[in-house]
C-alpha positions in Angstrom: 0.9 -42.3 -16.7 -1.4 -39.7 -17.7 -0.6 -36.3 -19.9 -1.4 -33.6 -17.6 -0.8 -30.3 -19.4 0.7 -29.3 -23.3 2.5 -25.7 -23.2 4.5 -24.0 -25.6 7.4 -21.7 -25.0 9.4 -19.2 -27.5 12.7 -18.2 -27.2 14.3 -15.0 -29.3 16.6 -16.6 -31.8 17.8 -13.5 -33.8 15.2 -12.3 -36.4 13.3 -15.5 -35.8 12.0 -17.5 -32.8 12.8 -20.8 -31.2 9.7 -22.9 -30.5 9.4 -25.3 -27.8 6.6 -27.6 -26.8 6.3 -29.3 -23.4 4.5 -32.0 -22.6 3.9 -33.0 -18.7 2.6 -36.1 -16.9 1.1 -36.9 -13.5 4.2 -39.0 -12.9 6.5 -35.7 -13.4 8.3 -37.1 -16.4 8.2 -34.3 -19.3 8.5 -34.6 -22.9 10.1 -31.8 -25.1 10.1 -31.2 -28.8 11.4 -28.1 -31.0 8.7 -26.7 -33.9 9.1 -23.4 -35.7 6.5 -21.0 -36.4 8.4 -19.1 -39.1 8.7 -22.4 -41.5 5.4 -22.5 -43.6 3.5 -19.7 -41.8 2.3 -18.6 -38.3 -0.3 -20.6 -36.6 1.5 -23.6 -35.3 0.8 -23.3 -31.7 -2.8 -22.3 -32.2 -3.2 -25.8 -33.9 -1.2 -27.8 -31.1 -3.4 -25.7 -28.7 -6.7 -26.7 -30.5 -5.2 -30.4 -30.4 -4.1 -30.8 -27.2 -7.9 -31.3 -25.0 -7.8 -34.8 -27.0 -4.6 -35.8 -25.3 -5.3 -34.5 -21.9 -5.7 -37.4 -19.7 -4.4 -40.0 -21.8 -1.4 -42.2 -21.5 1.3 -40.4 -23.9 2.9 -43.9 -24.6 0.3 -44.9 -27.2 2.2 -43.0 -29.7 0.9 -43.9 -32.9 -2.6 -44.0 -31.9 -2.3 -40.2 -30.9 -0.9 -39.5 -33.9 -3.7 -41.5 -35.9 -6.2 -39.5 -34.4 -4.8 -36.2 -34.9 -4.4 -36.8 -38.2 -7.8 -37.6 -38.5 -8.9 -34.7 -36.9 -7.4 -32.4 -39.4 -7.7 -34.8 -42.7 -9.3 -32.3 -44.5 -6.7 -29.9 -44.3 -3.4 -32.3 -44.0 -0.1 -30.9 -44.2 1.2 -27.6 -43.7 0.8 -26.0 -40.2 -1.5 -28.9 -39.1 1.4 -31.5 -39.8 3.9 -29.2 -38.1 1.6 -29.2 -35.2 0.9 -32.7 -35.2 4.9 -33.5 -35.6 5.6 -31.5 -32.9 3.2 -33.3 -30.4 4.5 -36.5 -31.6 8.2 -35.6 -31.3 7.3 -34.5 -27.5 5.7 -37.8 -26.9 8.7 -39.8 -28.4 11.3 -37.8 -25.9 8.6 -38.7 -23.0 8.0 -42.6 -23.9 12.2 -42.9 -24.1 12.5 -41.3 -21.2 10.1 -43.4 -19.4 12.1 -46.5 -20.6 15.4 -44.9 -19.6 17.0 -44.7 -22.7 17.9 -42.4 -25.7 15.6 -42.1 -28.3 17.8 -43.6 -30.8 17.9 -46.7 -29.1 14.1 -47.0 -28.8 14.0 -46.9 -32.5 16.4 -49.7 -33.2 20.0 -48.6 -32.0 22.6 -46.7 -33.7 24.3 -47.4 -36.9 26.9 -44.6 -36.2 27.9 -42.8 -33.2 29.6 -39.7 -35.1 27.5 -37.9 -37.9 29.4 -35.5 -40.4 27.5 -32.1 -40.2 28.0 -28.9 -42.9 27.7 -25.4 -42.1 24.5 -24.4 -43.4 23.8 -20.9 -44.4 27.0 -19.7 -45.0 27.3 -16.3 -45.5 23.6 -16.2 -45.5 22.7 -15.3 -42.1 25.6 -12.4 -42.1 23.5 -10.4 -44.6 20.0 -8.9 -44.0 17.7 -8.7 -41.0 19.0 -10.3 -37.9 22.5 -10.5 -39.0 23.8 -8.4 -36.2 22.4 -10.6 -33.4 23.9 -13.8 -34.8 27.2 -13.1 -36.5 29.7 -10.9 -34.8 31.3 -10.7 -38.7 28.9 -9.4 -41.5 29.6 -10.1 -44.8 29.2 -7.1 -47.1 31.7 -8.1 -50.1 33.2 -10.9 -51.7 36.6 -10.2 -49.7 34.2 -11.0 -46.7 33.4 -14.4 -48.5 36.9 -15.3 -48.9 37.7 -14.4 -45.0 34.4 -16.7 -44.5 35.8 -19.6 -46.4 38.8 -19.4 -44.1 37.0 -19.6 -41.1 34.9 -22.4 -42.0 38.4 -24.2 -42.6 39.3 -23.0 -39.0 36.2 -24.2 -37.3 37.1 -27.7 -38.7 34.1 -28.2 -41.0 34.1 -30.0 -44.0 31.2 -28.7 -45.7 29.7 -25.6 -46.4 26.0 -24.8 -47.6 25.4 -21.3 -49.0 22.6 -19.4 -50.9 22.8 -16.8 -53.7 24.0 -13.5 -52.4 23.9 -10.2 -54.3 26.4 -7.6 -53.7 25.2 -4.8 -55.7 24.9 -1.9 -53.0 23.6 -3.5 -49.5 24.5 -7.2 -49.4 21.6 -9.0 -49.7 20.1 -12.8 -50.1 18.3 -13.5 -53.5 15.1 -14.8 -52.3 12.5 -14.0 -55.0 10.7 -17.3 -54.1 9.7 -15.9 -50.7 8.2 -12.8 -52.3 11.1 -10.7 -51.2 13.5 -8.5 -53.3 14.0 -9.0 -57.5 12.4 -11.1 -59.6 9.2 -11.7 -57.9 7.2 -13.0 -59.2 8.5 -14.1 -62.8 11.4 -16.3 -60.7 13.8 -16.1 -63.6 17.5 -16.3 -63.6 18.5 -13.0 -64.7 22.3 -12.5 -65.8 23.5 -10.6 -62.4 22.3 -13.7 -60.5 24.1 -16.0 -62.7 27.1 -13.8 -62.2 26.5 -13.4 -58.3 26.5 -16.9 -57.7 29.4 -17.8 -59.8 31.5 -15.1 -58.2 30.8 -16.2 -54.7 31.5 -19.7 -55.2 34.7 -18.7 -56.7 35.2 -16.9 -53.6 34.6 -19.9 -51.5 36.5 -22.5 -53.2 39.7 -20.0 -53.6 39.6 -19.6 -49.5 38.2 -22.8 -48.4 40.3 -25.2 -50.9 39.9 -27.9 -52.8 38.9 -30.5 -50.3 35.8 -28.3 -48.9 32.4 -29.5 -50.1 30.5 -26.7 -51.0 26.7 -27.0 -51.2 24.3 -24.4 -52.8 20.6 -24.0 -51.6 18.2 -22.5 -54.3 15.2 -22.8 -52.4 12.0 -21.9 -54.1 13.7 -19.1 -56.1 13.1 -20.4 -59.7 11.2 -22.5 -62.1 12.6 -25.6 -64.1 14.3 -23.4 -66.8 16.0 -21.2 -64.0 17.3 -23.9 -61.9 18.9 -26.1 -64.8 20.4 -22.9 -66.0 21.8 -21.9 -62.5 22.8 -25.7 -61.9 24.9 -25.5 -65.1 26.6 -22.3 -64.4 27.5 -23.7 -61.3 29.1 -27.0 -62.5 32.7 -25.7 -62.7 32.7 -25.4 -58.7 32.5 -29.1 -58.0 29.4 -28.8 -55.8 28.6 -31.6 -53.5 24.8 -30.9 -54.4 22.4 -28.4 -55.3 19.5 -28.0 -53.4 16.0 -27.3 -55.0 12.5 -27.0 -53.5 10.0 -28.1 -56.2 6.8 -29.8 -56.1 6.7 -31.4 -59.6 8.7 -34.6 -59.7 9.0 -35.1 -63.4 10.7 -31.4 -63.5 12.9 -32.1 -60.6 14.0 -35.3 -62.7 14.5 -33.1 -66.0 16.9 -30.9 -63.8 18.7 -33.7 -62.5 19.1 -35.5 -65.8 20.6 -32.3 -67.3 23.3 -31.2 -64.7 26.2 -33.1 -63.3 25.6 -31.7 -59.9 23.8 -34.0 -57.6 20.4 -33.0 -56.6 18.9 -32.7 -53.0 15.4 -31.7 -52.5 11.9 -32.4 -50.8 12.3 -30.4 -47.3 8.9 -29.0 -47.3 7.2 -32.3 -48.2 5.4 -34.1 -45.5 4.6 -38.0 -45.0 5.4 -40.7 -47.3 2.5 -40.1 -49.9 4.2 -36.7 -50.8 7.9 -38.4 -51.1 6.7 -41.2 -52.9 6.1 -39.9 -56.4 9.7 -38.2 -56.1 11.5 -41.8 -55.2 9.4 -43.5 -58.1 10.6 -41.0 -60.7 14.3 -40.7 -59.5 14.1 -37.1 -58.9 16.6 -36.5 -56.7 19.7 -38.3 -55.2 19.2 -37.1 -51.5 15.8 -36.7 -50.1 16.0 -33.9 -47.3 13.4 -34.8 -44.7 12.3 -32.3 -41.9 12.2 -34.3 -38.4 10.3 -31.4 -36.4 7.8 -31.0 -39.4 7.1 -34.7 -39.8 7.8 -36.1 -36.5 10.7 -38.7 -36.2 8.5 -41.9 -36.5 6.9 -40.7 -39.9 10.6 -39.5 -40.9 12.2 -42.7 -40.5 9.3 -44.4 -42.4 10.1 -42.2 -45.3 14.0 -42.8 -44.9 13.3 -46.5 -45.0 11.2 -46.0 -48.2 14.2 -43.9 -49.6 16.3 -46.4 -48.9 14.2 -49.3 -51.1 14.9 -46.7 -54.1 18.8 -46.4 -53.3 18.3 -42.5 -52.1 20.1 -41.0 -49.5 18.5 -38.8 -46.8 19.5 -35.7 -44.8 18.2 -33.9 -42.1 16.5 -30.2 -42.8 17.8 -28.8 -39.7 18.3 -25.0 -39.6 16.3 -24.8 -36.3 17.7 -24.2 -32.5 19.3 -26.5 -30.5 16.8 -29.0 -29.4 15.8 -29.6 -32.8 19.4 -30.5 -33.7 19.2 -33.1 -30.7 16.2 -34.4 -32.4 17.8 -34.5 -36.0 21.1 -36.1 -34.3 18.8 -39.3 -32.9 17.2 -39.5 -36.7 20.6 -39.5 -38.4 21.9 -42.1 -35.9 19.4 -44.5 -36.8 18.9 -44.4 -40.6 21.3 -46.7 -42.9 21.2 -44.2 -46.0 22.3 -40.8 -44.1 24.3 -38.6 -46.4 25.3 -35.6 -44.3 23.3 -33.4 -41.7 22.7 -29.8 -41.8 23.6 -27.4 -39.1 23.9 -23.5 -38.6 26.9 -22.4 -36.9 25.9 -18.4 -36.7 23.6 -17.9 -33.9 22.4 -15.8 -30.9 25.2 -15.9 -27.7 22.4 -17.6 -25.8 22.0 -20.3 -28.1 23.8 -23.1 -26.5 22.4 -22.2 -23.2 18.9 -23.0 -24.3 19.2 -26.7 -23.6 21.0 -28.5 -20.5 23.4 -30.4 -23.1 24.4 -28.5 -26.4 25.1 -29.6 -29.6 29.0 -28.9 -30.0 30.7 -29.5 -33.3 34.2 -31.1 -33.4 36.3 -31.8 -36.7 33.0 -31.4 -38.6 31.0 -33.9 -36.6 28.4 -34.1 -34.0 28.9 -37.1 -31.3 25.8 -38.9 -29.9 24.7 -38.2 -26.2 23.7 -41.1 -24.3 21.4 -39.3 -21.8 17.5 -40.8 -22.0 15.2 -39.2 -24.7 16.7 -36.6 -26.9 19.7 -36.6 -24.6 18.9 -33.2 -23.7 16.3 -30.8 -21.9 14.9 -27.6 -22.5 16.5 -24.8 -19.6 13.4 -23.0 -19.2 14.7 -20.4 -17.5 16.9 -19.3 -20.2 13.8 -19.8 -22.7 12.0 -17.1 -20.6 15.0 -14.7 -19.6 15.2 -14.0 -23.7 11.4 -14.1 -24.7 10.6 -14.2 -28.4 10.4 -10.9 -30.3 
């Protein structure tokens, strides 16, 4: 079997794109993966195109050899866009090999330890404010009353967990994201009083409407420094949170925050490879390590998860992408012993489920494994091309 072509396709996801990679072979088998140009900056597609020639004509099943070669070719600029491109290629090769064997990816990786995966509703409320909200959500969020109604909707949908971000309601409803150079408090990233008031009011509304049994998670992204994260975490302690999610590249600072709050800490979704995760494990920086399967590649993601298990740390997939990435993360979540919970978005464009042949369906807050070969689903190219990325 030889690789004959490597190409990318891009679908409109409403204020973002869903990016897919297709690897074709001379035997007619095709491997798919999903990646994301918007996570970490533009250029992933171009790196994929530059790496493709070194794989054309080779047997796709020698995955570790191909990954080692690509890492060596990009060694002086490791990580970031380069790693996302390598991860995308690795994942498509894994899908291809599992199909050649006629088995699901999770069977190729040792078999499932679970067949039902608990998920939480991610970006709950966040995707209903700001740019793109009209395309993704029929019920916009403009006030705390809307947050209360959304909390009821989460319960009625069968989810047992929701994750939200800081939303400001001091005029036009909007997310508080200074860490991404948008809105107030950039570049200082300080926790002003109005931000503390906003998140506590938001959590009170969610807790009131979703009830005491709902697990509530909060993602603070890169929006504060060490002092600010700890101050916000302490303000949120009365709401019995499942975890507070913090993006930080300083393991000692993250451990300081963890020791200073009663809320469990999750982190590391933007790290790549065991070398970057290792100091966070050694210093006991977090309770749950978040691993991005499209970014790292599923094989490296499993190696990170096994390392986490040696340090008694749980893992959770970073999965805010499209339906194929969800299938990829399901195969990861089914295989690792130390899974905490899995992320999934529930506000999406109307054609979301049509982008793949077997769409992920949440039932009573869980996803079930599929039995098909590879990821258990295929990209529907006609639908992708009918909704080109804007």
